[in-house]
N, CA, C and O atoms as a GROMACS GRO file, in nm:
protein
  376
    1MET      N    1  -4.172   2.832   0.161
    1MET     CA    2  -4.206   2.713   0.082
    1MET      C    3  -4.147   2.724  -0.057
    1MET      O    4  -4.102   2.624  -0.114
    2GLN      N    5  -4.148   2.843  -0.112
    2GLN     CA    6  -4.095   2.863  -0.247
    2GLN      C    7  -3.946   2.839  -0.254
    2GLN      O    8  -3.894   2.789  -0.354
    3GLU      N    9  -3.874   2.876  -0.144
    3GLU     CA   10  -3.730   2.854  -0.141
    3GLU      C   11  -3.695   2.707  -0.142
    3GLU      O   12  -3.596   2.664  -0.201
    4ILE      N   13  -3.778   2.630  -0.074
    4ILE     CA   14  -3.752   2.484  -0.071
    4ILE      C   15  -3.774   2.424  -0.209
    4ILE      O   16  -3.698   2.337  -0.252
    5LEU      N   17  -3.874   2.470  -0.278
    5LEU     CA   18  -3.899   2.422  -0.414
    5LEU      C   19  -3.783   2.458  -0.507
    5LEU      O   20  -3.744   2.379  -0.592
    6VAL      N   21  -3.729   2.580  -0.490
    6VAL     CA   22  -3.615   2.622  -0.573
    6VAL      C   23  -3.494   2.533  -0.546
    6VAL      O   24  -3.424   2.491  -0.638
    7LEU      N   25  -3.471   2.505  -0.416
    7LEU     CA   26  -3.356   2.415  -0.382
    7LEU      C   27  -3.376   2.278  -0.440
    7LEU      O   28  -3.279   2.219  -0.490
    8ILE      N   29  -3.496   2.223  -0.437
    8ILE     CA   30  -3.522   2.091  -0.495
    8ILE      C   31  -3.498   2.093  -0.644
    8ILE      O   32  -3.440   2.000  -0.699
    9VAL      N   33  -3.543   2.198  -0.711
    9VAL     CA   34  -3.524   2.208  -0.858
    9VAL      C   35  -3.374   2.218  -0.888
    9VAL      O   36  -3.328   2.155  -0.984
   10ILE      N   37  -3.298   2.292  -0.812
   10ILE     CA   38  -3.154   2.306  -0.834
   10ILE      C   39  -3.088   2.173  -0.813
   10ILE      O   40  -3.003   2.134  -0.893
   11ALA      N   41  -3.124   2.099  -0.704
   11ALA     CA   42  -3.061   1.971  -0.679
   11ALA      C   43  -3.095   1.870  -0.788
   11ALA      O   44  -3.008   1.793  -0.829
   12LEU      N   45  -3.219   1.869  -0.835
   12LEU     CA   46  -3.255   1.780  -0.944
   12LEU      C   47  -3.180   1.817  -1.073
   12LEU      O   48  -3.140   1.729  -1.149
   13ALA      N   49  -3.162   1.944  -1.097
   13ALA     CA   50  -3.090   1.989  -1.216
   13ALA      C   51  -2.944   1.945  -1.207
   13ALA      O   52  -2.885   1.906  -1.307
   14ILE      N   53  -2.886   1.952  -1.088
   14ILE     CA   54  -2.745   1.912  -1.072
   14ILE      C   55  -2.727   1.764  -1.095
   14ILE      O   56  -2.630   1.724  -1.160
   15PHE      N   57  -2.817   1.679  -1.044
   15PHE     CA   58  -2.800   1.538  -1.051
   15PHE      C   59  -2.854   1.478  -1.184
   15PHE      O   60  -2.795   1.384  -1.236
   16TYR      N   61  -2.961   1.531  -1.237
   16TYR     CA   62  -3.026   1.467  -1.352
   16TYR      C   63  -2.996   1.533  -1.484
   16TYR      O   64  -3.011   1.469  -1.588
   17LEU      N   65  -2.953   1.657  -1.485
   17LEU     CA   66  -2.920   1.723  -1.611
   17LEU      C   67  -2.806   1.658  -1.685
   17LEU      O   68  -2.813   1.644  -1.807
   18PRO      N   69  -2.699   1.618  -1.618
   18PRO     CA   70  -2.593   1.547  -1.693
   18PRO      C   71  -2.637   1.415  -1.752
   18PRO      O   72  -2.589   1.375  -1.858
   19ARG      N   73  -2.728   1.346  -1.682
   19ARG     CA   74  -2.779   1.219  -1.741
   19ARG      C   75  -2.864   1.244  -1.862
   19ARG      O   76  -2.859   1.168  -1.959
   20ILE      N   77  -2.943   1.350  -1.857
   20ILE     CA   78  -3.028   1.379  -1.973
   20ILE      C   79  -2.946   1.423  -2.092
   20ILE      O   80  -2.979   1.388  -2.205
   21LEU      N   81  -2.840   1.500  -2.070
   21LEU     CA   82  -2.759   1.547  -2.184
   21LEU      C   83  -2.672   1.436  -2.239
   21LEU      O   84  -2.625   1.446  -2.352
   22GLY      N   85  -2.649   1.333  -2.163
   22GLY     CA   86  -2.575   1.218  -2.218
   22GLY      C   87  -2.427   1.230  -2.213
   22GLY      O   88  -2.359   1.147  -2.274
   23ARG      N   89  -2.370   1.327  -2.144
   23ARG     CA   90  -2.229   1.340  -2.135
   23ARG      C   91  -2.178   1.243  -2.027
   23ARG      O   92  -2.219   1.249  -1.911
   24LYS      N   93  -2.090   1.156  -2.070
   24LYS     CA   94  -2.035   1.060  -1.974
   24LYS      C   95  -1.897   1.109  -1.933
   24LYS      O   96  -1.822   1.161  -2.015
   25PRO      N   97  -1.864   1.091  -1.806
   25PRO     CA   98  -1.731   1.130  -1.762
   25PRO      C   99  -1.624   1.042  -1.823
   25PRO      O  100  -1.650   0.927  -1.858
   26VAL      N  101  -1.506   1.096  -1.836
   26VAL     CA  102  -1.393   1.022  -1.890
   26VAL      C  103  -1.355   0.913  -1.787
   26VAL      O  104  -1.331   0.943  -1.670
   27PRO      N  105  -1.350   0.788  -1.833
   27PRO     CA  106  -1.315   0.682  -1.737
   27PRO      C  107  -1.172   0.698  -1.687
   27PRO      O  108  -1.079   0.722  -1.765
   28VAL      N  109  -1.156   0.685  -1.557
   28VAL     CA  110  -1.024   0.695  -1.499
   28VAL      C  111  -0.966   0.553  -1.490
   28VAL      O  112  -1.028   0.463  -1.433
   29PRO      N  113  -0.848   0.535  -1.546
   29PRO     CA  114  -0.787   0.399  -1.546
   29PRO      C  115  -0.760   0.359  -1.402
   29PRO      O  116  -0.715   0.440  -1.320
   30GLU      N  117  -0.787   0.235  -1.372
   30GLU     CA  118  -0.763   0.185  -1.238
   30GLU      C  119  -0.613   0.159  -1.218
   30GLU      O  120  -0.547   0.099  -1.303
   31SER      N  121  -0.562   0.206  -1.107
   31SER     CA  122  -0.424   0.180  -1.075
   31SER      C  123  -0.419   0.078  -0.963
   31SER      O  124  -0.429   0.111  -0.845
   32ARG      N  125  -0.404  -0.046  -1.003
   32ARG     CA  126  -0.399  -0.156  -0.906
   32ARG      C  127  -0.256  -0.176  -0.863
   32ARG      O  128  -0.163  -0.161  -0.942
   33PRO      N  129  -0.237  -0.210  -0.735
   33PRO     CA  130  -0.103  -0.241  -0.693
   33PRO      C  131  -0.055  -0.370  -0.757
   33PRO      O  132  -0.136  -0.458  -0.789
   34PRO      N  133   0.075  -0.383  -0.777
   34PRO     CA  134   0.126  -0.507  -0.839
   34PRO      C  135   0.096  -0.629  -0.753
   34PRO      O  136   0.102  -0.624  -0.630
   35ALA      N  137   0.065  -0.735  -0.820
   35ALA     CA  138   0.033  -0.859  -0.748
   35ALA      C  139   0.159  -0.917  -0.689
   35ALA      O  140   0.267  -0.907  -0.746
   36LEU      N  141   0.145  -0.979  -0.572
   36LEU     CA  142   0.261  -1.040  -0.506
   36LEU      C  143   0.290  -1.176  -0.572
   36LEU      O  144   0.201  -1.260  -0.584
   37THR      N  145   0.410  -1.194  -0.614
   37THR     CA  146   0.450  -1.319  -0.672
   37THR      C  147   0.479  -1.421  -0.560
   37THR      O  148   0.479  -1.387  -0.442
   38GLY      N  149   0.502  -1.541  -0.598
   38GLY     CA  150   0.535  -1.645  -0.503
   38GLY      C  151   0.664  -1.620  -0.429
   38GLY      O  152   0.676  -1.651  -0.310
   39TRP      N  153   0.762  -1.564  -0.500
   39TRP     CA  154   0.891  -1.537  -0.438
   39TRP      C  155   0.880  -1.426  -0.334
   39TRP      O  156   0.945  -1.432  -0.229
   40VAL      N  157   0.799  -1.325  -0.362
   40VAL     CA  158   0.782  -1.218  -0.265
   40VAL      C  159   0.709  -1.267  -0.143
   40VAL      O  160   0.743  -1.230  -0.031
   41ARG      N  161   0.608  -1.350  -0.162
   41ARG     CA  162   0.537  -1.407  -0.046
   41ARG      C  163   0.629  -1.493   0.037
   41ARG      O  164   0.624  -1.487   0.160
   42LEU      N  165   0.715  -1.575  -0.029
   42LEU     CA  166   0.811  -1.655   0.043
   42LEU      C  167   0.911  -1.568   0.120
   42LEU      O  168   0.946  -1.599   0.234
   43ALA      N  169   0.954  -1.460   0.059
   43ALA     CA  170   1.048  -1.368   0.125
   43ALA      C  171   0.983  -1.302   0.249
   43ALA      O  172   1.048  -1.285   0.352
   44ILE      N  173   0.854  -1.266   0.238
   44ILE     CA  174   0.784  -1.209   0.351
   44ILE      C  175   0.776  -1.310   0.465
   44ILE      O  176   0.799  -1.276   0.581
   45LEU      N  177   0.742  -1.432   0.433
   45LEU     CA  178   0.728  -1.538   0.534
   45LEU      C  179   0.863  -1.565   0.599
   45LEU      O  180   0.870  -1.577   0.722
   46VAL      N  181   0.970  -1.574   0.522
   46VAL     CA  182   1.103  -1.599   0.577
   46VAL      C  183   1.143  -1.481   0.667
   46VAL      O  184   1.204  -1.502   0.772
   47THR      N  185   1.109  -1.360   0.627
   47THR     CA  186   1.144  -1.241   0.707
   47THR      C  187   1.069  -1.247   0.843
   47THR      O  188   1.128  -1.220   0.947
   48VAL      N  189   0.944  -1.281   0.841
   48VAL     CA  190   0.869  -1.292   0.965
   48VAL      C  191   0.925  -1.399   1.056
   48VAL      O  192   0.941  -1.377   1.176
   49PHE      N  193   0.957  -1.516   0.998
   49PHE     CA  194   1.020  -1.623   1.077
   49PHE      C  195   1.156  -1.583   1.129
   49PHE      O  196   1.191  -1.615   1.243
   50TRP      N  197   1.234  -1.513   1.048
   50TRP     CA  198   1.368  -1.468   1.091
   50TRP      C  199   1.357  -1.377   1.211
   50TRP      O  200   1.426  -1.398   1.310
   51ILE      N  201   1.271  -1.276   1.204
   51ILE     CA  202   1.260  -1.178   1.312
   51ILE      C  203   1.203  -1.242   1.440
   51ILE      O  204   1.252  -1.219   1.550
   52THR      N  205   1.096  -1.324   1.422
   52THR     CA  206   1.038  -1.386   1.544
   52THR      C  207   1.132  -1.494   1.602
   52THR      O  208   1.134  -1.515   1.724
   53GLY      N  209   1.207  -1.558   1.519
   53GLY     CA  210   1.304  -1.659   1.570
   53GLY      C  211   1.413  -1.592   1.651
   53GLY      O  212   1.446  -1.636   1.761
   54PHE      N  213   1.469  -1.485   1.596
   54PHE     CA  214   1.575  -1.415   1.672
   54PHE      C  215   1.518  -1.342   1.795
   54PHE      O  216   1.587  -1.327   1.896
   55ALA      N  217   1.394  -1.299   1.787
   55ALA     CA  218   1.332  -1.238   1.905
   55ALA      C  219   1.312  -1.341   2.014
   55ALA      O  220   1.331  -1.310   2.131
   56ALA      N  221   1.273  -1.461   1.980
   56ALA     CA  222   1.256  -1.566   2.080
   56ALA      C  223   1.390  -1.615   2.134
   56ALA      O  224   1.402  -1.648   2.251
   57PHE      N  225   1.492  -1.618   2.047
   57PHE     CA  226   1.623  -1.664   2.091
   57PHE      C  227   1.698  -1.562   2.170
   57PHE      O  228   1.758  -1.597   2.272
   58LEU      N  229   1.698  -1.439   2.130
   58LEU     CA  230   1.781  -1.336   2.196
   58LEU      C  231   1.705  -1.260   2.305
   58LEU      O  232   1.768  -1.197   2.390
   59ARG      N  233   1.574  -1.265   2.307
   59ARG     CA  234   1.490  -1.198   2.405
   59ARG      C  235   1.528  -1.053   2.422
   59ARG      O  236   1.585  -1.018   2.525
   60PRO      N  237   1.500  -0.968   2.326
   60PRO     CA  238   1.537  -0.825   2.338
   60PRO      C  239   1.465  -0.753   2.450
   60PRO      O  240   1.512  -0.648   2.495
   61TRP      N  241   1.354  -0.805   2.494
   61TRP     CA  242   1.280  -0.739   2.602
   61TRP      C  243   1.351  -0.756   2.737
   61TRP      O  244   1.315  -0.690   2.834
   62ASP      N  245   1.451  -0.846   2.743
   62ASP     CA  246   1.526  -0.857   2.867
   62ASP      C  247   1.647  -0.767   2.873
   62ASP      O  248   1.714  -0.763   2.976
   63GLY      N  249   1.676  -0.693   2.766
   63GLY     CA  250   1.781  -0.594   2.776
   63GLY      C  251   1.885  -0.598   2.669
   63GLY      O  252   1.960  -0.501   2.656
   64ASP      N  253   1.894  -0.705   2.589
   64ASP     CA  254   2.000  -0.710   2.485
   64ASP      C  255   1.945  -0.664   2.352
   64ASP      O  256   1.932  -0.743   2.258
   65ASN      N  257   1.913  -0.534   2.345
   65ASN     CA  258   1.849  -0.479   2.226
   65ASN      C  259   1.942  -0.464   2.107
   65ASN      O  260   1.901  -0.486   1.993
   66LEU      N  261   2.069  -0.425   2.133
   66LEU     CA  262   2.161  -0.397   2.023
   66LEU      C  263   2.190  -0.523   1.944
   66LEU      O  264   2.194  -0.517   1.821
   67LEU      N  265   2.209  -0.633   2.007
   67LEU     CA  266   2.236  -0.760   1.935
   67LEU      C  267   2.113  -0.796   1.850
   67LEU      O  268   2.127  -0.838   1.734
   68PHE      N  269   1.994  -0.781   1.906
   68PHE     CA  270   1.874  -0.815   1.828
   68PHE      C  271   1.859  -0.723   1.707
   68PHE      O  272   1.825  -0.770   1.598
   69PHE      N  273   1.883  -0.592   1.725
   69PHE     CA  274   1.870  -0.502   1.611
   69PHE      C  275   1.976  -0.526   1.504
   69PHE      O  276   1.950  -0.505   1.386
   70SER      N  277   2.096  -0.569   1.544
   70SER     CA  278   2.200  -0.592   1.445
   70SER      C  279   2.189  -0.729   1.377
   70SER      O  280   2.224  -0.742   1.259
   71VAL      N  281   2.142  -0.830   1.448
   71VAL     CA  282   2.132  -0.963   1.391
   71VAL      C  283   1.993  -0.999   1.344
   71VAL      O  284   1.977  -1.069   1.244
   72GLY      N  285   1.891  -0.952   1.415
   72GLY     CA  286   1.752  -0.986   1.380
   72GLY      C  287   1.693  -0.891   1.280
   72GLY      O  288   1.650  -0.933   1.172
   73LEU      N  289   1.690  -0.764   1.313
   73LEU     CA  290   1.624  -0.670   1.224
   73LEU      C  291   1.714  -0.613   1.117
   73LEU      O  292   1.665  -0.577   1.010
   74GLY      N  293   1.843  -0.602   1.140
   74GLY     CA  294   1.936  -0.543   1.047
   74GLY      C  295   1.939  -0.612   0.911
   74GLY      O  296   1.918  -0.547   0.809
   75PRO      N  297   1.965  -0.742   0.908
   75PRO     CA  298   1.968  -0.808   0.775
   75PRO      C  299   1.835  -0.803   0.701
   75PRO      O  300   1.832  -0.790   0.579
   76ALA      N  301   1.724  -0.812   0.775
   76ALA     CA  302   1.591  -0.807   0.710
   76ALA      C  303   1.570  -0.667   0.648
   76ALA      O  304   1.524  -0.654   0.534
   77ALA      N  305   1.603  -0.567   0.724
   77ALA     CA  306   1.586  -0.429   0.673
   77ALA      C  307   1.679  -0.402   0.555
   77ALA      O  308   1.641  -0.336   0.459
   78ALA      N  309   1.801  -0.454   0.562
   78ALA     CA  310   1.899  -0.434   0.453
   78ALA      C  311   1.852  -0.505   0.325
   78ALA      O  312   1.857  -0.448   0.216
   79LEU      N  313   1.808  -0.629   0.341
   79LEU     CA  314   1.767  -0.706   0.221
   79LEU      C  315   1.639  -0.648   0.158
   79LEU      O  316   1.628  -0.641   0.035
   80TRP      N  317   1.540  -0.606   0.242
   80TRP     CA  318   1.418  -0.549   0.186
   80TRP      C  319   1.448  -0.411   0.126
   80TRP      O  320   1.385  -0.374   0.027
   81GLY      N  321   1.539  -0.337   0.182
   81GLY     CA  322   1.579  -0.210   0.123
   81GLY      C  323   1.650  -0.227  -0.009
   81GLY      O  324   1.629  -0.149  -0.102
   82ALA      N  325   1.735  -0.329  -0.019
   82ALA     CA  326   1.804  -0.358  -0.146
   82ALA      C  327   1.704  -0.404  -0.251
   82ALA      O  328   1.716  -0.367  -0.368
   83ALA      N  329   1.606  -0.484  -0.210
   83ALA     CA  330   1.503  -0.530  -0.307
   83ALA      C  331   1.417  -0.414  -0.355
   83ALA      O  332   1.376  -0.411  -0.471
   84TRP      N  333   1.390  -0.317  -0.266
   84TRP     CA  334   1.316  -0.198  -0.303
   84TRP      C  335   1.391  -0.113  -0.403
   84TRP      O  336   1.333  -0.066  -0.501
   85VAL      N  337   1.522  -0.094  -0.380
   85VAL     CA  338   1.607  -0.010  -0.472
   85VAL      C  339   1.617  -0.084  -0.604
   85VAL      O  340   1.604  -0.021  -0.710
   86TRP      N  341   1.641  -0.218  -0.603
   86TRP     CA  342   1.656  -0.293  -0.726
   86TRP      C  343   1.524  -0.290  -0.809
   86TRP      O  344   1.528  -0.278  -0.931
   87SER      N  345   1.413  -0.299  -0.742
   87SER     CA  346   1.284  -0.293  -0.810
   87SER      C  347   1.264  -0.156  -0.873
   87SER      O  348   1.208  -0.147  -0.982
   88GLY      N  349   1.307  -0.050  -0.807
   88GLY     CA  350   1.298   0.084  -0.865
   88GLY      C  351   1.385   0.100  -0.986
   88GLY      O  352   1.341   0.158  -1.085
   89TYR      N  353   1.508   0.050  -0.983
   89TYR     CA  354   1.596   0.059  -1.098
   89TYR      C  355   1.543  -0.024  -1.216
   89TYR      O  356   1.551   0.016  -1.332
   90LYS      N  357   1.488  -0.139  -1.182
   90LYS     CA  358   1.438  -0.231  -1.286
   90LYS      C  359   1.313  -0.167  -1.354
   90LYS      O  360   1.296  -0.178  -1.475
   91ARG      N  361   1.227  -0.102  -1.274
   91ARG     CA  362   1.102  -0.046  -1.331
   91ARG      C  363   1.129   0.077  -1.416
   91ARG      O  364   1.066   0.093  -1.520
   92TYR      N  365   1.219   0.164  -1.376
   92TYR     CA  366   1.244   0.290  -1.446
   92TYR      C  367   1.374   0.288  -1.528
   92TYR      O  368   1.439   0.391  -1.547
   93GLN      N  369   1.410   0.171  -1.575
   93GLN     CA  370   1.530   0.157  -1.651
   93GLN      C  371   1.509   0.214  -1.794
   93GLN      O  372   1.406   0.189  -1.856
   94ARG      N  373   1.605   0.288  -1.845
   94ARG     CA  374   1.591   0.348  -1.977
   94ARG      C  375   1.679   0.281  -2.079
   94ARG      O  376   1.679   0.320  -2.196
   0.00000   0.00000   0.00000
């Protein structure tokens, strides 16, 4: 019984002692992801329509995978990769 009381006292000391002493933790600044602009949302929508349109037109599940990857996914991946690199250069420009 005495051990349980000691554990309760230790737990109360751990949780309530900092509140009693009044030391507040240093606030951590929130790191929010950048908001999507209208142009980025439009680019995402165009990319989805581009890929689904070429998937419906070329039907890669029937066997013509290389043409779909080069015409459907290739330009989308290249443009998003270029946008990613440009955004990195723009953000860390000295």
